[in-house]
C-alpha positions in Angstrom: -21.0 -22.0 -12.6 -22.1 -18.5 -12.9 -20.1 -15.4 -11.8 -20.9 -13.6 -8.8 -23.1 -10.9 -8.4 -20.7 -8.3 -7.2 -16.9 -9.1 -9.2 -15.2 -6.1 -8.1 -15.5 -7.9 -4.4 -13.5 -10.9 -5.5 -10.5 -9.5 -7.0 -10.3 -7.1 -4.2 -10.3 -10.5 -1.9 -7.4 -10.8 -4.1 -5.5 -7.3 -2.8 -6.4 -8.9 0.7 -5.4 -12.2 0.6 -1.3 -10.9 -1.3 -1.4 -7.9 1.5 -1.8 -11.0 4.5 0.6 -12.8 2.7 3.1 -9.6 2.4 2.3 -8.2 6.0 2.4 -11.3 8.3 6.1 -11.5 8.0 5.8 -7.9 10.1 4.6 -9.9 13.4 7.5 -12.3 13.4 9.9 -9.2 13.3 10.8 -10.2 17.3 10.2 -13.9 16.9 12.6 -14.3 14.2 15.2 -11.8 16.9 14.5 -14.0 20.0 14.3 -17.6 19.1 16.4 -17.0 15.4 19.6 -14.9 17.5 19.1 -12.2 13.7 20.3 -9.1 14.3 17.6 -6.2 14.3 20.0 -4.8 11.0 19.8 -8.2 9.2 15.7 -8.4 10.3 14.7 -5.1 9.0 16.6 -5.5 5.9 14.3 -8.4 5.0 11.9 -5.6 4.7 14.0 -3.8 2.4 14.8 -6.7 -0.1 10.4 -7.1 0.0 10.3 -4.0 -1.7 13.6 -4.6 -4.1 10.9 -7.3 -5.9 7.9 -5.0 -4.7 9.3 -1.7 -7.1 10.0 -3.1 -11.0 6.6 -5.4 -10.1 4.6 -2.2 -9.8 6.0 -0.5 -12.6 6.6 -3.2 -15.3 3.1 -5.3 -13.7 0.9 -1.7 -14.0 2.1 -0.8 -17.4 1.9 -4.5 -18.5 -1.5 -5.3 -17.5 -3.0 -1.6 -19.4 -2.0 -3.7 -22.4 -2.9 -6.9 -22.0 -5.4 -7.4 -19.4 -5.6 -7.5 -15.4 -6.9 -10.9 -14.5 -3.9 -13.3 -15.5 -1.7 -10.6 -13.7 -3.4 -11.2 -10.9 -3.7 -14.5 -10.7 -0.4 -14.8 -10.9 0.3 -12.6 -7.5 -1.6 -14.9 -5.4 0.1 -17.6 -6.7 3.6 -17.0 -6.4 2.6 -14.9 -2.4 1.5 -18.7 -1.8 4.7 -19.8 -3.2 6.5 -16.8 -0.7 5.4 -18.4 1.5 6.4 -21.9 1.1 10.4 -20.4 0.9 9.7 -18.4 4.8 8.7 -21.6 6.1 12.7 -22.4 5.4 13.7 -19.7 8.4 15.1 -23.0 10.6 17.6 -23.3 7.5 18.7 -19.5 8.2 18.3 -16.1 6.7 18.4 -17.1 3.4 14.7 -18.6 2.4 13.3 -15.5 4.4 15.2 -13.1 2.5 14.2 -15.1 -1.0 10.2 -15.6 0.2 10.6 -12.4 1.3 11.6 -10.8 -2.6 8.3 -13.3 -3.7 6.6 -11.5 -1.6 7.4 -8.3 -3.5 7.2 -9.0 -6.5 3.5 -10.8 -5.3 2.7 -7.3 -4.0 3.5 -5.4 -6.7 1.8 -7.4 -9.5 -1.3 -7.4 -7.2 -1.0 -4.1 -6.2 -0.5 -2.1 -10.2 -3.1 -4.8 -11.1 -5.6 -6.1 -9.0 -5.7 -2.2 -8.3 -6.8 -1.0 -11.8 -9.3 -4.2 -11.5 -11.1 -3.4 -8.8 -12.2 0.2 -10.1 -13.0 -1.2 -13.4 -15.3 -3.8 -11.6 -16.7 -1.0 -9.4 -18.2 0.7 -13.2 -20.7 0.4 -15.7 -21.1 -2.2 -16.8 -20.3 -4.3 -14.1 -21.5 -2.3 -11.4 -24.1 0.4 -12.4 -24.5 1.8 -9.3 -21.2 3.0 -7.7 -21.1 6.1 -6.5 -17.6 8.0 -7.9 -14.3 7.0 -6.1 -16.0 3.8 -4.8 -12.8 1.1 -6.2 -9.9 3.3 -5.5 -11.7 3.2 -1.7 -13.1 -0.5 -2.0 -8.9 -1.3 -3.5 -7.7 0.5 -1.1 -10.1 -1.0 2.4 -9.5 -4.3 1.2 -5.4 -4.2 1.0 -5.4 -2.1 4.6 -7.3 -4.6 5.9 -5.5 -7.7 4.1 -2.2 -6.0 5.8 -4.2 -6.2 8.8 -5.4 -9.7 9.0 -2.2 -10.7 7.7 -0.1 -9.5 10.7 -2.6 -9.6 13.5 -3.5 -14.0 12.3 0.3 -14.4 12.3 1.1 -12.2 15.7 -1.8 -14.7 17.5 -0.3 -18.2 15.8 3.3 -16.9 16.6 2.2 -16.2 20.5 -0.6 -19.0 20.9 0.4 -21.9 18.6 2.8 -24.5 17.9 5.4 -24.4 15.0 5.3 -20.1 14.9 7.3 -20.3 12.4 5.3 -22.3 10.2 1.6 -22.4 11.0 0.8 -18.7 9.9 2.6 -19.2 6.5 0.7 -22.4 6.2 -2.7 -20.9 6.9 -3.1 -18.4 4.2 -1.3 -20.4 1.5 -4.6 -22.5 2.7 -7.2 -19.4 3.0 -5.3 -18.6 0.0 -6.8 -21.7 -2.0 -10.0 -21.2 -2.6 -10.3 -17.0 -3.7 -7.6 -18.6 -6.8 -11.6 -20.8 -7.9 -13.3 -17.2 -7.3 -10.7 -14.6 -9.1 -10.7 -17.0 -12.0 -14.3 -16.9 -12.3 -14.4 -12.8 -13.0 -14.6 -11.3 -15.8 -11.5 -9.3 -17.5 -11.7 -5.6 -18.1 -9.0 -5.1 -19.9 -8.6 -6.8 -23.4 -5.5 -7.5 -25.0 -4.8 -5.7 -27.6 -7.6 -3.2 -26.6 -8.1 0.5 -27.7 -8.3 3.5 -26.1 -10.9 6.1 -26.1 -10.3 9.1 -28.8 -8.5 12.0 -26.9 -7.5 9.5 -23.3 -3.9 9.5 -24.3 -4.6 13.8 -24.8 -5.6 13.9 -21.9 -2.9 12.2 -19.7 -0.3 12.9 -21.9 -0.3 16.6 -20.7 1.9 18.3 -19.0 -0.2 20.1 -16.1 -1.4 16.3 -14.8 2.2 15.2 -14.5 3.0 18.6 -12.7 0.1 17.4 -10.1 1.5 14.2 -9.7 5.0 15.3 -9.1 4.0 17.9 -6.7 0.7 17.1 -5.1 0.7 12.7 -5.1 4.0 11.9 -5.1 5.5 14.0 -1.8 2.6 12.7 -0.3 2.7 9.2 -1.8 5.9 8.3 0.2 4.5 9.1 3.5 1.5 6.4 2.9 4.1 3.1 4.0 6.6 5.1 6.0 3.6 5.9 8.0 2.2 2.3 8.9 6.2 0.9 8.8 7.2 3.2 11.5 3.5 2.8 14.0 4.0 -0.9 13.3 8.1 -2.0 13.4 9.9 1.5 14.4 7.4 1.8 17.5 8.2 -1.6 19.0 11.9 -1.2 18.2 12.5 1.6 19.8 10.5 3.0 23.3 12.6 2.0 26.0 11.7 -0.5 28.6 10.0 -3.4 26.7 12.2 -6.0 28.0 9.5 -9.9 27.6 6.9 -8.3 26.8 8.3 -6.8 23.1 6.6 -9.8 21.0 2.9 -8.4 22.8 3.9 -5.3 22.3 4.9 -5.2 19.0 1.8 -7.2 18.1 -0.6 -4.8 19.7 1.2 -1.8 17.7 0.6 -4.2 14.6 -2.9 -4.4 15.2 -3.4 -0.8 15.8 -1.9 1.0 13.3 -2.8 -1.0 10.8 -6.8 -1.2 13.1 -7.0 2.8 12.5 -5.8 2.4 9.2 -8.9 -0.1 7.4 -11.0 3.0 10.1 -10.2 5.7 9.2 -11.0 5.0 5.6 -14.7 6.0 5.1 -13.7 9.3 6.3 -11.0 9.6 3.9 -13.5 9.1 1.2 -15.6 12.6 2.3 -12.5 14.6 2.8 -11.5 14.3 -0.8 -12.8 17.1 -3.3 -12.2 17.4 -7.1 -11.0 20.9 -6.0 -8.8 21.0 -4.1 -6.3 18.0 -2.3 -7.5 18.2 0.8 -7.5 14.8 2.1 -3.4 14.4 1.3 -3.1 17.8 3.1 -4.9 15.9 6.3 -3.5 12.8 5.5 0.3 14.6 6.1 -0.4 16.6 9.0 -1.6 13.3 10.6 1.1 11.7 10.2 3.0 14.7 11.1 0.8 14.5 14.4 2.2 11.0 15.1 5.8 11.3 14.6 5.3 14.2 17.4 3.3 11.4 19.7 6.5 9.1 19.3 8.9 11.9 19.7 7.3 12.4 23.5 6.5 8.9 23.8 10.9 8.4 23.5 11.5 10.9 25.9 9.2 10.4 28.8 9.4 7.2 28.0 6.1 5.7 27.1 4.6 2.8 25.9 1.4 3.7 25.8 1.9 6.7 24.1 3.9 4.3 22.0 0.5 2.4 21.0 -1.3 6.3 20.5 1.7 7.1 18.2 0.4 4.1 16.1 -2.8 4.8 15.8 -2.3 7.6 15.0 -0.1 6.7 12.1 -2.3 4.9 11.0 -5.6 7.3 10.5 -2.8 8.2 8.3 -1.3 5.6 6.4 -5.1 5.3 5.6 -6.1 8.8 4.9 -3.2 9.4 2.6 -4.1 5.6 1.0 -7.7 6.3 -0.2 -6.7 9.9 -0.8 -3.3 8.9 -3.1 -5.2 6.8 -5.3 -8.0 8.7 -5.7 -6.2 11.1 -6.8 -4.5 8.9 -9.3 -7.0 7.4 -10.9 -9.5 10.9 -11.9 -5.7 11.6 -13.6 -5.6 8.6 -15.6 -7.3 7.6 -18.3 -8.6 3.6 -18.6 -4.8 3.0 -20.6 -2.5 4.0 -18.4 -4.6 3.3 -15.3 -2.0 1.0 -14.0 1.3 2.6 -14.7 0.6 5.4 -12.6 -1.1 3.4 -10.4 2.4 2.1 -10.2 3.8 4.8 -10.3 2.2 5.6 -7.3 2.7 2.7 -5.0 6.0 2.5 -6.0 7.3 6.1 -4.3 4.4 4.9 -1.3 7.1 1.5 -0.8 9.7 4.0 -0.7 8.5 4.7 2.6 8.8 0.8 3.8 12.2 1.5 3.6 11.9 3.5 7.1 12.7 0.7 9.8 15.8 0.0 7.8 16.3 3.2 7.7 15.9 3.8 11.4 17.9 1.1 12.5 20.2 1.9 10.9 20.6 5.6 11.9 19.9 4.1 15.4 23.7 2.7 15.7 24.8 6.3 15.8 21.9 9.3 16.3 19.3 8.9 19.4 16.3 8.0 18.8 14.6 11.1 19.3 16.7 12.9 17.2 15.6 10.7 14.5 12.0 11.4 15.1 12.8 15.1 14.6 14.3 14.7 11.8 11.0 12.9 9.9 8.7 15.3 11.7 10.6 18.1 9.3 10.7 15.8 6.0 6.8 15.5 7.3 7.1 19.6 6.8 8.7 20.1 3.8 6.2 17.2 1.4 3.3 19.8 3.4 4.4 22.3 2.3 5.0 21.7 -1.3 1.4 19.4 -0.5 0.1 22.6 0.5 1.4 25.2 -2.4 -0.1 23.2 -5.2 -2.9 21.5 -4.0 -5.2 23.8 -6.1 -3.1 24.1 -8.7 -3.4 21.3 -12.1 -6.3 20.0 -10.7 -8.1 16.8 -13.3 -11.7 18.0 -13.7 -9.6 21.7 -15.5 -7.4 19.3 -17.3 -10.8 18.4 -18.8 -11.4 22.3 -20.8 -8.1 22.1 -22.4 -7.8 22.1 -25.4 -7.3 18.8 -27.0 -4.7 16.3 -28.9 -4.7 18.7 -33.0 -5.6 15.5 -34.0 -8.7 14.3 -31.9 -9.6 17.5 -32.6 -9.7 16.9 -36.5 -11.2 13.7 -36.1 -14.4 15.4 -34.3 -14.7 17.4 -37.1 -14.5 14.5 -39.8 -17.3 12.6 -37.6 -19.5 16.4 -37.5 
């Protein structure tokens, strides 16, 4: 059989399906509270254990895919995502199957986001794609990842609200959709063969301390807000807005749809905001997050469920802007032999923000929601100060003009 004409798309589709599997749980949070009787801290802790599986998978999976290839790790991630759904179907037996499934979903997501994101980037350039503009790989990977994060909870929420077997059917639908994706992805070309040598000079460019400084001082302060913004929009807003009563499940589904839908819709703008001479896209995204937190604070004080959904929309925009902007920064900083590793570092920091709902739920036992939002706004301002101060420093295009490694320079002289 012939390979797909646009090989980047099935690779990106695998990201979408793994993201779908990871996030459909979010729309069932209220269901598990109301129908299974699980506490707020217990349910939000399931978001946290997801991160415990995800972080090592991001760090190890990205590094391993740099050395051995992207394809087999991506395929394993999709299979593991399906297995996680099987485990979470057992919620009738208590919380253990859910914690197990969430941990497996975290591992699957970490492997996919480190390996498949790099794979999409590589399949979006020559020799596999001769017509893509610079930065297309980052935009495509981010867009399909966000689409999966949106489809999962929206479809899951609709099924939980309107279909029979709400604790089973959302997971079964996802498993069924993953099967054909596996067959298509298995036909794609590998872009990073095991033991593939790096191009001369790659080691020197990525190892340069200035590149590390830009990552620490510009990318990292923005990365932590990628999913802090998203999870605040779709998990904290429905939990913290007072006066929802029996409509909280429907409101939670709406918050998920609005947050992640805005994240997807804003991403073409994020690509246009990006520039190689500053961190404009990251600055804009962080400002948008601050505005979203301000709107949520106002929604708590009024109180206003409608304003809460406005906050979800703004926070979703911040999520999309920061994800695209961060990936574009990473793909400019990283050489081919370290793209997976650096992508893993970026997503690891991003997923620290996934703990935001758990932190808010714990803090709410001692502090009012308005004070918690004010504290988050102060943290966002600190991040904004770091990014703004260093926006035009340690730029990737400037690093390319740095004197090369002596060994590389010697090879160049000998060749001439």
